SELUMLO-677988 format. One record per atom (N, C-alpha, C, CB): residue number from 1; residue in three letters; chain; atom name; y, z, x. Coordinates in nm, 2 decimals. Glycine has a CB too. Example, Ala and Ser with C-alpha at 12.3 -4.5 7.8 and 13.67 -1.06 7.14 Angstrom:
2
 seq type mol atom      y      z      x
   1  Ala   A    N  -0.57   0.78   1.32
   1  Ala   A   CA  -0.45   0.78   1.23
   1  Ala   A    C  -0.33   0.78   1.32
   1  Ala   A   CB  -0.45   0.90   1.13
   2  Ser   A    N  -0.22   0.71   1.28
   2  Ser   A   CA  -0.11   0.71   1.37
   2  Ser   A    C   0.00   0.79   1.29
   2  Ser   A   CB  -0.06   0.57   1.41
This chain:
83
 seq type mol atom      y      z      x
   1  Met   A    N  -0.86  -0.85   3.29
   1  Met   A   CA  -0.79  -0.91   3.19
   1  Met   A    C  -0.72  -0.82   3.09
   1  Met   A   CB  -0.87  -1.01   3.11
   2  Thr   A    N  -0.78  -0.72   3.04
   2  Thr   A   CA  -0.72  -0.62   2.95
   2  Thr   A    C  -0.59  -0.56   3.02
   2  Thr   A   CB  -0.82  -0.51   2.91
   3  Thr   A    N  -0.60  -0.53   3.14
   3  Thr   A   CA  -0.49  -0.47   3.20
   3  Thr   A    C  -0.37  -0.57   3.21
   3  Thr   A   CB  -0.52  -0.43   3.34
   4  Ala   A    N  -0.40  -0.69   3.23
   4  Ala   A   CA  -0.29  -0.79   3.22
   4  Ala   A    C  -0.22  -0.81   3.09
   4  Ala   A   CB  -0.33  -0.92   3.27
   5  Val   A    N  -0.31  -0.80   2.98
   5  Val   A   CA  -0.27  -0.81   2.85
   5  Val   A    C  -0.18  -0.69   2.81
   5  Val   A   CB  -0.39  -0.82   2.75
   6  Ala   A    N  -0.24  -0.57   2.85
   6  Ala   A   CA  -0.17  -0.45   2.82
   6  Ala   A    C  -0.03  -0.44   2.89
   6  Ala   A   CB  -0.25  -0.33   2.84
   7  Gly   A    N  -0.03  -0.50   3.02
   7  Gly   A   CA   0.10  -0.50   3.09
   7  Gly   A    C   0.20  -0.58   3.03
   7  Gly   A   CB   0.09  -0.54   3.22
   8  Ala   A    N   0.16  -0.70   2.96
   8  Ala   A   CA   0.24  -0.80   2.91
   8  Ala   A    C   0.31  -0.73   2.78
   8  Ala   A   CB   0.16  -0.93   2.87
   9  Phe   A    N   0.24  -0.64   2.72
   9  Phe   A   CA   0.30  -0.58   2.59
   9  Phe   A    C   0.32  -0.44   2.61
   9  Phe   A   CB   0.21  -0.60   2.48
  10  Ser   A    N   0.37  -0.40   2.72
  10  Ser   A   CA   0.41  -0.26   2.75
  10  Ser   A    C   0.52  -0.22   2.67
  10  Ser   A   CB   0.44  -0.24   2.90
  11  Ser   A    N   0.54  -0.09   2.66
  11  Ser   A   CA   0.65  -0.03   2.58
  11  Ser   A    C   0.79  -0.07   2.65
  11  Ser   A   CB   0.63   0.14   2.57
  12  Glu   A    N   0.79  -0.08   2.78
  12  Glu   A   CA   0.92  -0.12   2.84
  12  Glu   A    C   0.94  -0.27   2.81
  12  Glu   A   CB   0.92  -0.09   2.99
  13  Arg   A    N   0.85  -0.35   2.81
  13  Arg   A   CA   0.87  -0.49   2.79
  13  Arg   A    C   0.92  -0.52   2.65
  13  Arg   A   CB   0.75  -0.57   2.82
  14  Ile   A    N   0.85  -0.45   2.55
  14  Ile   A   CA   0.89  -0.46   2.42
  14  Ile   A    C   1.04  -0.41   2.39
  14  Ile   A   CB   0.79  -0.39   2.33
  15  Ala   A    N   1.07  -0.30   2.45
  15  Ala   A   CA   1.21  -0.25   2.44
  15  Ala   A    C   1.31  -0.34   2.50
  15  Ala   A   CB   1.22  -0.12   2.51
  16  Phe   A    N   1.28  -0.39   2.61
  16  Phe   A   CA   1.36  -0.49   2.68
  16  Phe   A    C   1.39  -0.61   2.59
  16  Phe   A   CB   1.29  -0.54   2.82
  17  Thr   A    N   1.28  -0.67   2.53
  17  Thr   A   CA   1.30  -0.77   2.44
  17  Thr   A    C   1.38  -0.75   2.32
  17  Thr   A   CB   1.18  -0.82   2.41
  18  Val   A    N   1.34  -0.64   2.25
  18  Val   A   CA   1.41  -0.59   2.13
  18  Val   A    C   1.56  -0.57   2.15
  18  Val   A   CB   1.35  -0.46   2.08
  19  Lys   A    N   1.60  -0.50   2.26
  19  Lys   A   CA   1.73  -0.47   2.28
  19  Lys   A    C   1.82  -0.59   2.30
  19  Lys   A   CB   1.75  -0.37   2.39
  20  Trp   A    N   1.77  -0.69   2.37
  20  Trp   A   CA   1.84  -0.82   2.39
  20  Trp   A    C   1.84  -0.90   2.27
  20  Trp   A   CB   1.77  -0.89   2.50
  21  Val   A    N   1.74  -0.91   2.19
  21  Val   A   CA   1.74  -0.98   2.06
  21  Val   A    C   1.84  -0.91   1.97
  21  Val   A   CB   1.59  -0.99   2.00
  22  Ala   A    N   1.83  -0.78   1.96
  22  Ala   A   CA   1.93  -0.71   1.87
  22  Ala   A    C   2.07  -0.73   1.91
  22  Ala   A   CB   1.90  -0.56   1.88
  23  Ser   A    N   2.09  -0.72   2.04
  23  Ser   A   CA   2.23  -0.74   2.09
  23  Ser   A    C   2.28  -0.89   2.07
  23  Ser   A   CB   2.23  -0.71   2.24
  24  Ile   A    N   2.20  -0.99   2.08
  24  Ile   A   CA   2.24  -1.12   2.05
  24  Ile   A    C   2.27  -1.13   1.89
  24  Ile   A   CB   2.13  -1.22   2.10
  25  Ile   A    N   2.19  -1.07   1.82
  25  Ile   A   CA   2.20  -1.08   1.67
  25  Ile   A    C   2.34  -1.01   1.63
  25  Ile   A   CB   2.07  -1.01   1.60
  26  Gln   A    N   2.36  -0.89   1.69
  26  Gln   A   CA   2.49  -0.83   1.66
  26  Gln   A    C   2.61  -0.91   1.71
  26  Gln   A   CB   2.50  -0.69   1.72
  27  Ile   A    N   2.59  -0.97   1.83
  27  Ile   A   CA   2.71  -1.06   1.86
  27  Ile   A    C   2.73  -1.18   1.76
  27  Ile   A   CB   2.68  -1.13   2.01
  28  Leu   A    N   2.61  -1.23   1.71
  28  Leu   A   CA   2.63  -1.33   1.60
  28  Leu   A    C   2.69  -1.27   1.48
  28  Leu   A   CB   2.50  -1.38   1.56
  29  Gly   A    N   2.67  -1.14   1.45
  29  Gly   A   CA   2.73  -1.06   1.34
  29  Gly   A    C   2.89  -1.06   1.36
  29  Gly   A   CB   2.67  -0.91   1.33
  30  Tyr   A    N   2.93  -1.03   1.49
  30  Tyr   A   CA   3.07  -1.03   1.52
  30  Tyr   A    C   3.14  -1.16   1.50
  30  Tyr   A   CB   3.09  -0.99   1.67
  31  Thr   A    N   3.06  -1.27   1.54
  31  Thr   A   CA   3.11  -1.41   1.53
  31  Thr   A    C   3.12  -1.44   1.38
  31  Thr   A   CB   3.00  -1.53   1.61
  32  Ala   A    N   3.02  -1.40   1.30
  32  Ala   A   CA   3.02  -1.44   1.16
  32  Ala   A    C   3.15  -1.36   1.10
  32  Ala   A   CB   2.89  -1.40   1.09
  33  Thr   A    N   3.18  -1.24   1.14
  33  Thr   A   CA   3.28  -1.17   1.09
  33  Thr   A    C   3.42  -1.23   1.12
  33  Thr   A   CB   3.28  -1.03   1.14
  34  Gly   A    N   3.43  -1.29   1.25
  34  Gly   A   CA   3.54  -1.36   1.29
  34  Gly   A    C   3.58  -1.48   1.22
  34  Gly   A   CB   3.52  -1.39   1.43
  35  Phe   A    N   3.47  -1.55   1.17
  35  Phe   A   CA   3.49  -1.67   1.09
  35  Phe   A    C   3.49  -1.65   0.94
  35  Phe   A   CB   3.38  -1.76   1.12
  36  Gly   A    N   3.47  -1.52   0.90
  36  Gly   A   CA   3.47  -1.48   0.75
  36  Gly   A    C   3.35  -1.52   0.68
  36  Gly   A   CB   3.59  -1.54   0.68
  37  Trp   A    N   3.24  -1.53   0.76
  37  Trp   A   CA   3.11  -1.57   0.69
  37  Trp   A    C   3.04  -1.45   0.63
  37  Trp   A   CB   3.01  -1.65   0.79
  38  Thr   A    N   3.10  -1.41   0.51
  38  Thr   A   CA   3.03  -1.29   0.44
  38  Thr   A    C   2.94  -1.35   0.34
  38  Thr   A   CB   3.13  -1.19   0.38
  39  Pro   A    N   2.83  -1.28   0.31
  39  Pro   A   CA   2.78  -1.16   0.36
  39  Pro   A    C   2.69  -1.18   0.48
  39  Pro   A   CB   2.72  -1.08   0.26
  40  Trp   A    N   2.68  -1.30   0.54
  40  Trp   A   CA   2.60  -1.32   0.65
  40  Trp   A    C   2.62  -1.22   0.77
  40  Trp   A   CB   2.62  -1.45   0.70
  41  Asn   A    N   2.74  -1.19   0.79
  41  Asn   A   CA   2.78  -1.09   0.89
  41  Asn   A    C   2.71  -0.96   0.88
  41  Asn   A   CB   2.92  -1.07   0.89
  42  Leu   A    N   2.71  -0.92   0.75
  42  Leu   A   CA   2.64  -0.79   0.73
  42  Leu   A    C   2.50  -0.79   0.75
  42  Leu   A   CB   2.66  -0.74   0.59
  43  Tyr   A    N   2.44  -0.90   0.71
  43  Tyr   A   CA   2.29  -0.91   0.72
  43  Tyr   A    C   2.25  -0.91   0.88
  43  Tyr   A   CB   2.23  -1.05   0.65
  44  Leu   A    N   2.33  -0.99   0.95
  44  Leu   A   CA   2.31  -0.99   1.10
  44  Leu   A    C   2.33  -0.85   1.16
  44  Leu   A   CB   2.41  -1.09   1.17
  45  Phe   A    N   2.43  -0.78   1.12
  45  Phe   A   CA   2.46  -0.64   1.17
  45  Phe   A    C   2.35  -0.55   1.12
  45  Phe   A   CB   2.59  -0.59   1.11
  46  Val   A    N   2.29  -0.56   1.00
  46  Val   A   CA   2.18  -0.47   0.96
  46  Val   A    C   2.06  -0.50   1.05
  46  Val   A   CB   2.14  -0.49   0.81
  47  Val   A    N   2.02  -0.63   1.08
  47  Val   A   CA   1.91  -0.65   1.16
  47  Val   A    C   1.93  -0.61   1.31
  47  Val   A   CB   1.87  -0.81   1.16
  48  Gly   A    N   2.05  -0.62   1.36
  48  Gly   A   CA   2.09  -0.58   1.50
  48  Gly   A    C   2.08  -0.42   1.51
  48  Gly   A   CB   2.24  -0.63   1.54
  49  Val   A    N   2.14  -0.36   1.41
  49  Val   A   CA   2.14  -0.21   1.41
  49  Val   A    C   1.99  -0.16   1.40
  49  Val   A   CB   2.22  -0.17   1.29
  50  Phe   A    N   1.92  -0.22   1.32
  50  Phe   A   CA   1.77  -0.18   1.30
  50  Phe   A    C   1.70  -0.20   1.43
  50  Phe   A   CB   1.70  -0.25   1.19
  51  Gly   A    N   1.73  -0.31   1.50
  51  Gly   A   CA   1.66  -0.34   1.63
  51  Gly   A    C   1.70  -0.23   1.73
  51  Gly   A   CB   1.71  -0.49   1.68
  52  Trp   A    N   1.82  -0.19   1.74
  52  Trp   A   CA   1.87  -0.09   1.83
  52  Trp   A    C   1.81   0.05   1.79
  52  Trp   A   CB   2.02  -0.09   1.83
  53  Phe   A    N   1.79   0.07   1.67
  53  Phe   A   CA   1.72   0.19   1.62
  53  Phe   A    C   1.59   0.19   1.68
  53  Phe   A   CB   1.71   0.21   1.47
  54  Ala   A    N   1.52   0.08   1.66
  54  Ala   A   CA   1.37   0.07   1.71
  54  Ala   A    C   1.38   0.09   1.87
  54  Ala   A   CB   1.31  -0.09   1.68
  55  Val   A    N   1.47   0.04   1.94
  55  Val   A   CA   1.48   0.07   2.08
  55  Val   A    C   1.49   0.22   2.11
  55  Val   A   CB   1.59  -0.01   2.15
  56  Gly   A    N   1.57   0.29   2.03
  56  Gly   A   CA   1.59   0.44   2.04
  56  Gly   A    C   1.45   0.50   2.03
  56  Gly   A   CB   1.69   0.49   1.93
  57  Val   A    N   1.37   0.45   1.92
  57  Val   A   CA   1.24   0.52   1.90
  57  Val   A    C   1.15   0.49   2.02
  57  Val   A   CB   1.17   0.46   1.77
  58  Leu   A    N   1.16   0.36   2.08
  58  Leu   A   CA   1.07   0.33   2.19
  58  Leu   A    C   1.11   0.41   2.32
  58  Leu   A   CB   1.08   0.17   2.21
  59  Trp   A    N   1.23   0.44   2.33
  59  Trp   A   CA   1.28   0.52   2.44
  59  Trp   A    C   1.28   0.67   2.41
  59  Trp   A   CB   1.43   0.47   2.48
  60  Asn   A    N   1.25   0.71   2.30
  60  Asn   A   CA   1.26   0.85   2.25
  60  Asn   A    C   1.41   0.90   2.28
  60  Asn   A   CB   1.14   0.94   2.32
  61  Asp   A    N   1.51   0.82   2.25
  61  Asp   A   CA   1.64   0.86   2.28
  61  Asp   A    C   1.71   0.89   2.14
  61  Asp   A   CB   1.72   0.74   2.36
  62  Lys   A    N   1.73   1.02   2.12
  62  Lys   A   CA   1.77   1.07   1.99
  62  Lys   A    C   1.92   1.02   1.96
  62  Lys   A   CB   1.75   1.23   1.98
  63  Ala   A    N   1.99   1.01   2.06
  63  Ala   A   CA   2.14   0.97   2.04
  63  Ala   A    C   2.14   0.83   1.99
  63  Ala   A   CB   2.24   0.99   2.19
  64  Ile   A    N   2.06   0.74   2.06
  64  Ile   A   CA   2.06   0.60   2.01
  64  Ile   A    C   2.01   0.59   1.87
  64  Ile   A   CB   1.98   0.51   2.11
  65  Met   A    N   1.90   0.67   1.83
  65  Met   A   CA   1.85   0.67   1.69
  65  Met   A    C   1.95   0.72   1.60
  65  Met   A   CB   1.73   0.77   1.69
  66  Leu   A    N   2.02   0.83   1.63
  66  Leu   A   CA   2.12   0.89   1.54
  66  Leu   A    C   2.23   0.79   1.51
  66  Leu   A   CB   2.18   1.02   1.60
  67  Ile   A    N   2.30   0.74   1.61
  67  Ile   A   CA   2.41   0.65   1.58
  67  Ile   A    C   2.37   0.53   1.50
  67  Ile   A   CB   2.46   0.60   1.71
  68  His   A    N   2.26   0.47   1.53
  68  His   A   CA   2.21   0.34   1.46
  68  His   A    C   2.16   0.38   1.32
  68  His   A   CB   2.10   0.27   1.55
  69  Ile   A    N   2.10   0.49   1.29
  69  Ile   A   CA   2.05   0.52   1.16
  69  Ile   A    C   2.18   0.56   1.08
  69  Ile   A   CB   1.95   0.64   1.17
  70  Val   A    N   2.28   0.62   1.12
  70  Val   A   CA   2.40   0.64   1.05
  70  Val   A    C   2.47   0.51   1.02
  70  Val   A   CB   2.50   0.73   1.13
  71  Ala   A    N   2.49   0.43   1.12
  71  Ala   A   CA   2.54   0.30   1.10
  71  Ala   A    C   2.47   0.22   1.00
  71  Ala   A   CB   2.55   0.22   1.23
  72  Leu   A    N   2.34   0.22   1.00
  72  Leu   A   CA   2.25   0.15   0.90
  72  Leu   A    C   2.28   0.20   0.77
  72  Leu   A   CB   2.10   0.16   0.94
  73  Ala   A    N   2.28   0.33   0.75
  73  Ala   A   CA   2.30   0.39   0.62
  73  Ala   A    C   2.44   0.36   0.57
  73  Ala   A   CB   2.28   0.53   0.62
  74  Ala   A    N   2.54   0.35   0.65
  74  Ala   A   CA   2.67   0.33   0.61
  74  Ala   A    C   2.69   0.18   0.56
  74  Ala   A   CB   2.77   0.36   0.72
  75  Met   A    N   2.62   0.09   0.64
  75  Met   A   CA   2.63  -0.05   0.60
  75  Met   A    C   2.55  -0.07   0.47
  75  Met   A   CB   2.57  -0.15   0.71
  76  Val   A    N   2.43  -0.01   0.46
  76  Val   A   CA   2.35  -0.03   0.33
  76  Val   A    C   2.43   0.03   0.22
  76  Val   A   CB   2.21   0.04   0.33
  77  Ala   A    N   2.50   0.15   0.23
  77  Ala   A   CA   2.57   0.21   0.12
  77  Ala   A    C   2.69   0.12   0.08
  77  Ala   A   CB   2.62   0.35   0.16
  78  Gly   A    N   2.76   0.06   0.19
  78  Gly   A   CA   2.88  -0.02   0.16
  78  Gly   A    C   2.83  -0.16   0.09
  78  Gly   A   CB   2.95  -0.05   0.29
  79  Met   A    N   2.71  -0.21   0.13
  79  Met   A   CA   2.67  -0.34   0.07
  79  Met   A    C   2.63  -0.31  -0.08
  79  Met   A   CB   2.55  -0.40   0.15
  80  Ser   A    N   2.57  -0.20  -0.10
  80  Ser   A   CA   2.53  -0.18  -0.25
  80  Ser   A    C   2.64  -0.14  -0.33
  80  Ser   A   CB   2.42  -0.07  -0.26
  81  Ala   A    N   2.74  -0.08  -0.28
  81  Ala   A   CA   2.87  -0.04  -0.36
  81  Ala   A    C   2.94  -0.16  -0.40
  81  Ala   A   CB   2.96   0.07  -0.28
  82  Ser   A    N   2.94  -0.27  -0.30
  82  Ser   A   CA   3.02  -0.38  -0.34
  82  Ser   A    C   2.95  -0.49  -0.42
  82  Ser   A   CB   3.07  -0.44  -0.21
  83  Ser   A    N   2.82  -0.46  -0.45
  83  Ser   A   CA   2.74  -0.56  -0.53
  83  Ser   A    C   2.78  -0.54  -0.67
  83  Ser   A   CB   2.58  -0.54  -0.52
């Protein structure tokens, strides 16, 4: 039983789920941008970018982590500057 539970929550399965959820959230962010739904578009992008950063951590992929941490920092800086 423990093996089945461990298999259901494997790192690969978590990464698979997070990358798809993050991708869908980013697509919703693009949609919100297209319809002019600010600031919801930014909130969606922040969640999606954070999700992809988490995937980079799970995969130990420094390139994915770098691009998404830079994107996250740029969005947070832009959001705080416009407040």
